[in-house]
C-alpha positions in Angstrom: -36.3 200.2 17.2 -36.3 196.4 17.3 -33.7 194.5 15.5 -35.5 192.3 12.9 -32.5 190.1 12.1 -32.9 186.5 13.2 -30.9 185.5 16.3 -28.0 183.0 15.9 -30.1 180.3 17.5 -32.9 181.0 15.0 -30.5 181.0 12.1 -29.1 177.6 13.3 -32.7 176.3 13.0 -32.0 173.4 15.4 -28.9 172.2 13.5 -26.4 170.7 15.9 -22.8 171.9 16.2 -20.2 169.2 16.0 -16.8 169.9 17.5 -14.0 168.0 15.8 -10.2 168.0 16.5 -7.4 166.0 18.0 -7.6 164.4 21.4 -6.7 167.2 23.9 -8.0 170.0 21.6 -10.7 171.0 24.1 -13.8 169.7 22.5 -15.5 168.8 25.7 -14.3 171.8 27.8 -15.3 174.2 24.9 -18.5 172.3 24.1 -20.1 172.8 27.5 -20.0 176.7 27.6 -20.8 176.8 23.9 -24.0 174.7 24.4 -24.9 176.9 27.4 -24.6 180.1 25.4 -26.6 178.7 22.5 -29.3 177.3 24.8 -28.5 173.8 23.4 -27.9 170.5 25.0 -24.4 169.1 25.3 -23.2 165.6 24.4 -19.8 164.1 24.8 -19.8 161.4 22.2 -16.9 159.5 23.9 -19.0 159.3 27.1 -21.9 158.0 25.2 -19.7 155.3 23.5 -18.5 154.2 27.0 -22.1 154.1 28.3 -23.2 152.1 25.2 -20.3 149.6 25.6 -20.5 149.4 29.4 -16.7 149.9 29.6 -14.0 152.5 29.1 -12.6 153.4 25.7 -9.2 151.8 26.5 -11.1 148.6 27.4 -13.0 148.8 24.1 -9.7 149.1 22.2 -8.2 146.2 24.2 -11.2 144.0 23.5 -12.3 145.0 20.0 -9.3 147.0 18.6 -9.6 150.3 16.8 -12.0 148.9 14.1 -14.5 147.8 16.9 -14.3 151.1 18.6 -14.8 153.0 15.3 -17.9 150.9 14.5 -19.4 151.7 17.8 -18.4 155.4 17.5 -20.2 155.6 14.2 -23.4 153.9 15.7 -23.3 156.4 18.5 -22.9 159.4 16.1 -25.8 158.1 14.0 -28.0 158.0 17.1 -26.9 161.5 18.3 -27.5 163.0 14.8 -31.2 162.0 15.0 -31.5 164.7 17.7 -31.3 168.4 17.2 -30.1 171.5 19.0 -27.0 169.9 20.4 -23.3 170.8 20.8 -21.5 167.5 20.3 -17.9 166.9 21.4 -16.9 164.1 19.0 -14.0 161.7 19.4 -10.8 162.8 17.7 -10.9 160.1 15.1 -14.6 160.4 14.1 -13.4 162.1 10.9 -11.5 159.0 9.7 -14.7 157.1 8.8 -16.2 158.5 5.6 -19.7 157.4 6.6 -19.6 159.8 9.5 -19.2 162.9 7.3 -22.8 162.7 6.1 -23.9 162.7 9.7 -21.6 165.5 10.7 -22.6 167.7 7.8 -26.3 167.5 8.9 -25.1 170.1 11.4 -22.3 172.7 11.5 -18.8 171.2 11.9 -16.2 173.2 13.8 -12.5 172.1 13.9 -10.7 173.1 17.1 -7.2 173.3 15.7 -4.4 173.2 18.3 -0.7 173.1 17.4 1.2 169.9 18.0 3.4 171.3 20.8 0.4 172.6 22.7 -1.5 169.3 22.2 1.4 167.4 23.7 1.6 169.7 26.7 -2.2 169.3 27.2 -2.2 165.5 26.8 0.7 165.1 29.3 -1.0 167.3 31.9 -4.4 165.6 31.3 -3.5 162.0 32.4 -6.4 160.4 30.5 -5.4 157.0 28.9 -5.3 157.5 25.1 -5.1 154.1 23.4 -3.7 155.5 20.2 -0.8 157.1 22.0 0.2 153.9 23.9 3.3 153.6 21.7 7.0 153.6 22.4 7.2 157.2 21.0 3.8 159.0 21.8 5.1 162.3 20.3 5.9 160.6 16.9 2.5 158.8 17.1 0.7 162.1 17.7 2.5 163.7 14.7 1.5 160.8 12.5 -2.1 161.1 13.6 -2.1 164.8 13.1 -0.7 164.5 9.6 -3.3 161.8 8.7 -6.2 163.8 10.1 -5.5 167.4 9.3 -6.8 167.1 5.7 -10.0 165.5 7.1 -10.5 168.1 9.9 -10.0 170.8 7.2 -13.3 169.7 5.7 -15.1 171.3 8.6 -17.4 174.3 8.0 -15.4 176.4 10.4 -11.8 176.3 11.7 -10.9 177.8 15.1 -7.1 178.0 15.8 -6.5 177.8 19.5 -3.3 178.9 21.2 -3.7 179.2 24.9 -7.3 180.6 25.1 -9.6 179.4 27.8 -12.6 177.2 26.8 -14.9 180.1 27.5 -12.9 182.4 25.2 -12.9 179.7 22.5 -16.7 179.2 22.9 -17.2 183.0 22.5 -15.0 183.0 19.4 -17.1 180.2 17.8 -20.3 182.2 18.5 -18.7 185.2 16.7 -17.6 183.1 13.7 -20.8 180.9 13.3 -22.7 183.6 11.4 -20.1 183.4 8.6 -21.2 179.9 7.8 -25.0 180.5 8.3 -26.7 182.1 5.4 -29.4 184.5 6.5 -32.5 183.5 4.6 -33.6 187.1 4.5 -30.3 188.0 2.8 -30.3 185.8 -0.3 -27.4 186.5 -2.6 -28.3 187.8 -6.0 -25.8 186.2 -8.3 
């Protein structure tokens, strides 16, 4: 007997999945296997920002400051949101611009929530230059950013708390949780 329930991909109906979370939360490393499993394209929004600017994110910050970077990031998100069937690894601060939420909510927003200690460990091991952490006390700066952004990240459709799981395991977890936020059109609630 064939299962007549729509597949996860069918239920997504081409809506993109936007991964949000702090720098170092694993948006890019989780996004690639998630896109592969969904049969979706993958986009790293920060890479597109760098491509559009013709320079690195630290160079954008140096030249145009955070406001210039955020403006470009919003333009890039707007362009990405015109496409469908993507998993998008967003920049950590994309949630700080109210105009971005309309674009994000055109798809499914998944918050990769990593505890501060684990983030610090990941960021130290990573070696990527993070302009917002170029402060005398990067740990205090990270805590401030987390405190500012947590309520914004919490507006996501789905929250995935990550401890030390691999990106593949996190991607599988997202696949298991996505049906909770997708209403099956054949199962309309009768209120």
